[in-house]
Residue frames as a rotation matrix with the C-alpha (Angstrom) as fourth column:
MET 1
0.037 -0.396 0.917 -49.47
-0.276 0.878 0.390 -222.37
-0.960 -0.268 -0.077 20.22
PRO 2
0.756 0.268 0.597 -50.44
0.451 0.448 -0.772 -222.92
-0.474 0.853 0.218 16.58
LEU 3
0.909 -0.415 -0.028 -48.06
-0.334 -0.689 -0.643 -220.22
0.248 0.594 -0.765 15.51
LEU 4
0.192 -0.863 0.468 -45.27
-0.866 0.075 0.495 -221.73
-0.462 -0.500 -0.733 17.54
ILE 5
0.250 -0.030 0.968 -45.84
0.215 0.976 -0.026 -225.12
-0.944 0.214 0.250 15.89
ARG 6
0.941 0.166 0.295 -45.85
0.321 -0.164 -0.933 -223.42
-0.107 0.972 -0.208 12.53
ASN 7
0.636 -0.771 -0.016 -42.53
-0.771 -0.636 -0.031 -221.68
0.014 0.032 -0.999 13.33
ILE 8
0.004 -0.666 0.746 -40.99
-0.470 0.657 0.589 -225.02
-0.883 -0.353 -0.310 14.19
LEU 9
0.423 0.237 0.874 -42.21
0.552 0.698 -0.456 -226.60
-0.719 0.675 0.164 10.90
VAL 10
0.948 -0.006 0.317 -41.27
0.268 -0.516 -0.813 -223.61
0.168 0.856 -0.488 8.72
PHE 11
0.604 -0.732 0.316 -38.11
-0.620 -0.681 -0.390 -222.17
0.500 0.040 -0.865 10.41
GLY 12
0.158 -0.542 -0.825 -36.94
0.269 0.828 -0.492 -225.05
0.950 -0.144 0.277 12.55
LYS 13
-0.831 -0.359 -0.425 -37.15
0.501 -0.153 -0.852 -223.10
0.241 -0.921 0.307 15.86
LEU 14
-0.058 0.863 -0.502 -39.84
0.966 -0.080 -0.248 -221.62
-0.254 -0.499 -0.828 18.11
GLN 15
0.698 0.210 -0.684 -38.84
0.197 -0.975 -0.099 -217.99
-0.688 -0.065 -0.723 17.69
PRO 16
0.387 -0.563 0.730 -37.15
0.919 0.298 -0.258 -217.36
-0.072 0.771 0.633 14.32
TYR 17
0.410 -0.237 0.880 -36.61
0.214 -0.914 -0.346 -213.67
0.887 0.330 -0.324 14.88
ALA 18
-0.286 -0.622 -0.729 -34.27
0.912 0.058 -0.407 -212.13
0.295 -0.781 0.550 17.46
MET 19
0.252 0.347 0.903 -35.64
-0.064 -0.926 0.373 -209.42
0.966 -0.152 -0.211 19.71
PRO 20
-0.662 -0.724 -0.193 -33.63
0.096 0.173 -0.980 -209.17
0.743 -0.667 -0.045 22.95
PRO 21
-0.868 0.312 0.387 -36.38
-0.470 -0.261 -0.843 -207.88
-0.162 -0.914 0.373 25.22
SER 22
-0.340 0.770 -0.540 -38.94
-0.616 0.252 0.747 -210.18
0.711 0.586 0.388 23.67
THR 23
-0.563 0.266 0.783 -41.43
-0.689 0.372 -0.622 -212.00
-0.456 -0.889 -0.026 25.85
LEU 24
0.404 0.693 -0.597 -42.80
-0.901 0.413 -0.130 -214.24
0.157 0.591 0.791 23.12
GLY 25
-0.772 -0.635 -0.025 -42.48
-0.614 0.757 -0.224 -217.84
0.161 -0.157 -0.974 24.12
LEU 26
-0.521 0.571 -0.634 -44.36
0.155 0.794 0.588 -221.00
0.839 0.209 -0.502 24.74
GLY 27
-0.634 0.235 -0.737 -45.22
0.771 0.113 -0.627 -220.08
-0.064 -0.965 -0.252 28.34
GLU 28
-0.747 0.349 -0.566 -46.54
-0.160 -0.921 -0.356 -216.61
-0.645 -0.175 0.744 27.65
ASN 29
-0.688 0.513 -0.512 -48.44
-0.640 -0.097 0.762 -217.71
0.341 0.853 0.395 24.56
SER 30
-0.565 0.504 -0.654 -50.08
0.423 0.857 0.295 -220.64
0.708 -0.110 -0.697 26.28
HIS 31
-0.637 0.359 -0.682 -51.13
0.625 -0.277 -0.730 -218.45
-0.451 -0.891 -0.047 29.22
ASP 32
-0.738 0.354 -0.574 -52.54
-0.483 -0.872 0.082 -215.82
-0.472 0.338 0.815 26.83
PHE 33
-0.676 0.514 -0.528 -54.39
-0.336 0.423 0.842 -218.46
0.656 0.746 -0.114 24.84
ILE 34
-0.586 0.453 -0.672 -55.93
0.750 0.616 -0.240 -219.99
0.305 -0.645 -0.701 27.99
LYS 35
-0.660 0.312 -0.683 -56.92
0.269 -0.751 -0.603 -216.51
-0.701 -0.582 0.412 29.24
ALA 36
-0.763 0.418 -0.493 -58.56
-0.646 -0.523 0.556 -215.65
-0.026 0.742 0.669 25.86
GLN 37
-0.588 0.590 -0.554 -60.55
0.099 0.732 0.674 -218.87
0.803 0.342 -0.489 25.87
LEU 38
-0.506 0.401 -0.763 -61.71
0.862 0.224 -0.454 -218.28
-0.011 -0.888 -0.459 29.47
ASP 39
-0.835 0.201 -0.513 -62.57
-0.122 -0.975 -0.183 -214.69
-0.537 -0.090 0.839 28.65
THR 40
-0.656 0.607 -0.448 -64.93
-0.552 0.018 0.833 -215.99
0.514 0.795 0.323 25.98
LEU 41
-0.448 0.477 -0.756 -66.33
0.457 0.849 0.265 -218.68
0.769 -0.227 -0.598 28.26
PHE 42
-0.209 0.317 -0.925 -66.79
0.978 0.047 -0.205 -216.81
-0.022 -0.947 -0.319 31.54
ALA 43
0.164 0.191 0.968 -66.59
0.426 -0.899 0.105 -213.12
0.890 0.395 -0.229 30.60
ALA 44
0.995 0.010 -0.096 -64.97
0.093 -0.356 0.930 -212.45
-0.024 -0.934 -0.355 34.01
ASN 45
0.589 -0.802 0.098 -61.56
-0.284 -0.319 -0.904 -210.85
0.757 0.505 -0.415 33.50
GLU 46
0.029 -0.628 0.778 -60.15
-0.977 -0.183 -0.111 -211.24
0.212 -0.757 -0.618 36.98
PHE 47
0.530 0.225 0.818 -61.25
-0.472 0.879 0.065 -214.90
-0.704 -0.421 0.572 37.32
ASP 48
0.981 -0.190 0.030 -59.78
0.120 0.483 -0.868 -215.72
0.150 0.855 0.496 33.96
LYS 49
0.325 -0.912 0.250 -56.50
-0.584 -0.402 -0.705 -214.11
0.744 0.083 -0.663 34.94
LEU 50
0.159 -0.202 0.966 -56.42
-0.931 0.295 0.215 -216.09
-0.329 -0.934 -0.141 38.17
LEU 51
0.741 0.200 0.641 -56.99
-0.078 0.974 -0.214 -219.42
-0.667 0.108 0.737 36.34
ALA 52
0.944 -0.302 0.135 -54.66
0.187 0.151 -0.971 -218.66
0.273 0.941 0.199 33.39
GLU 53
0.456 -0.817 0.352 -51.60
-0.426 -0.548 -0.720 -217.11
0.781 0.179 -0.598 35.03
TYR 54
0.002 -0.435 0.901 -51.09
-0.998 0.061 0.031 -218.99
-0.068 -0.899 -0.434 38.30
PRO 55
-0.775 -0.398 -0.491 -49.95
-0.461 0.887 0.007 -222.62
0.433 0.232 -0.871 38.56
ILE 56
-0.824 0.513 0.241 -52.79
0.038 0.474 -0.880 -223.47
-0.565 -0.716 -0.410 40.99
GLY 57
0.038 0.865 -0.500 -55.31
-0.624 -0.370 -0.688 -222.11
-0.780 0.339 0.526 38.52
ILE 58
-0.127 -0.182 -0.975 -53.89
-0.941 0.332 0.060 -224.17
0.312 0.926 -0.214 35.68
ALA 59
-0.969 -0.239 -0.064 -53.88
-0.199 0.907 -0.371 -227.18
0.147 -0.347 -0.926 37.89
LEU 60
-0.462 0.879 0.122 -57.52
-0.107 0.082 -0.991 -226.66
-0.881 -0.470 0.057 38.78
LEU 61
0.188 0.496 -0.847 -58.40
-0.907 -0.243 -0.344 -226.27
-0.377 0.833 0.404 35.11
THR 62
-0.552 -0.499 -0.668 -56.56
-0.714 0.697 0.070 -229.47
0.431 0.516 -0.741 34.34
VAL 63
-0.946 0.268 0.180 -58.39
0.078 0.731 -0.678 -231.40
-0.314 -0.627 -0.713 37.03
PHE 64
-0.118 0.965 -0.236 -61.77
-0.413 -0.264 -0.872 -229.92
-0.903 -0.005 0.429 35.93
VAL 65
0.077 0.094 -0.993 -61.11
-0.996 0.044 -0.073 -230.87
0.037 0.995 0.097 32.28
GLY 66
-0.835 -0.465 -0.293 -59.95
-0.431 0.885 -0.177 -234.30
0.341 -0.022 -0.940 33.36
ILE 67
-0.717 0.643 0.269 -63.17
0.012 0.397 -0.918 -234.87
-0.697 -0.655 -0.293 35.32
LEU 68
0.135 0.812 -0.568 -65.31
-0.664 -0.351 -0.660 -233.72
-0.736 0.466 0.492 32.42
LEU 69
-0.244 -0.386 -0.890 -63.37
-0.916 0.392 0.082 -235.96
0.317 0.835 -0.450 30.00
HIS 70
-0.987 -0.149 0.054 -63.78
-0.158 0.901 -0.405 -238.93
0.011 -0.408 -0.913 32.27
GLN 71
-0.344 0.935 0.082 -67.52
-0.134 0.038 -0.990 -238.30
-0.929 -0.351 0.112 32.71
THR 72
0.220 0.407 -0.887 -67.96
-0.911 -0.238 -0.336 -237.96
-0.348 0.882 0.318 28.97
ILE 73
-0.561 -0.504 -0.657 -66.04
-0.720 0.688 0.087 -241.14
0.408 0.522 -0.749 28.17
THR 74
-0.970 0.156 0.186 -67.91
0.014 0.801 -0.598 -243.26
-0.242 -0.578 -0.779 30.80
THR 75
-0.212 0.977 -0.027 -71.32
0.046 -0.018 -0.999 -242.01
-0.976 -0.213 -0.041 29.69
TRP 76
-0.619 -0.132 -0.775 -70.79
-0.679 -0.407 0.611 -241.74
-0.396 0.904 0.162 25.91
SER 77
-0.963 0.230 -0.138 -72.46
0.110 0.807 0.581 -245.02
0.245 0.544 -0.802 25.10
LYS 78
-0.429 0.842 -0.328 -75.69
0.760 0.140 -0.635 -243.92
-0.489 -0.522 -0.699 26.95
TRP 79
-0.477 0.171 -0.862 -75.99
-0.248 -0.967 -0.055 -240.77
-0.843 0.188 0.504 24.84
ASN 80
0.636 0.685 0.355 -78.39
0.294 0.210 -0.933 -240.53
-0.713 0.697 -0.068 21.87
LYS 81
0.030 -0.574 0.818 -76.84
0.994 0.102 0.035 -240.18
-0.104 0.813 0.574 18.39
ILE 82
0.526 0.235 0.817 -77.99
0.458 -0.888 -0.040 -236.55
0.716 0.396 -0.575 18.22
GLU 83
0.976 -0.219 -0.010 -76.43
-0.098 -0.475 0.874 -235.76
-0.196 -0.852 -0.485 21.64
GLN 84
0.300 -0.920 0.253 -73.12
0.608 0.388 0.693 -237.25
-0.735 -0.054 0.676 20.52
GLN 85
0.040 -0.187 0.982 -73.23
0.947 -0.307 -0.097 -235.24
0.319 0.933 0.165 17.24
THR 86
0.830 0.305 0.466 -74.10
0.166 -0.934 0.317 -232.05
0.532 -0.186 -0.826 19.13
PHE 87
0.814 -0.566 -0.127 -71.22
0.090 -0.092 0.992 -232.58
-0.573 -0.819 -0.024 21.54
LEU 88
-0.007 -0.842 0.540 -68.77
0.845 0.284 0.453 -233.14
-0.535 0.459 0.709 18.76
């Protein structure tokens, strides 16, 4: 994703080079990025593939992150200063 944003800023388009059988695109790159992050977090290749490549997996990840974000926002004021700094 960062490289795609860079390509837009520098070249004015997502994919500045033409390669007819190319599979580089926003969808593929975002799935690969999510899978790489999940590989680091869970170290379970098949589980990561399930969550990163299928719409239901991405939906589950979105719901999970939303719940965590809501929980963090609602309890933030109760955290100690060191806990807030550690989280950030």
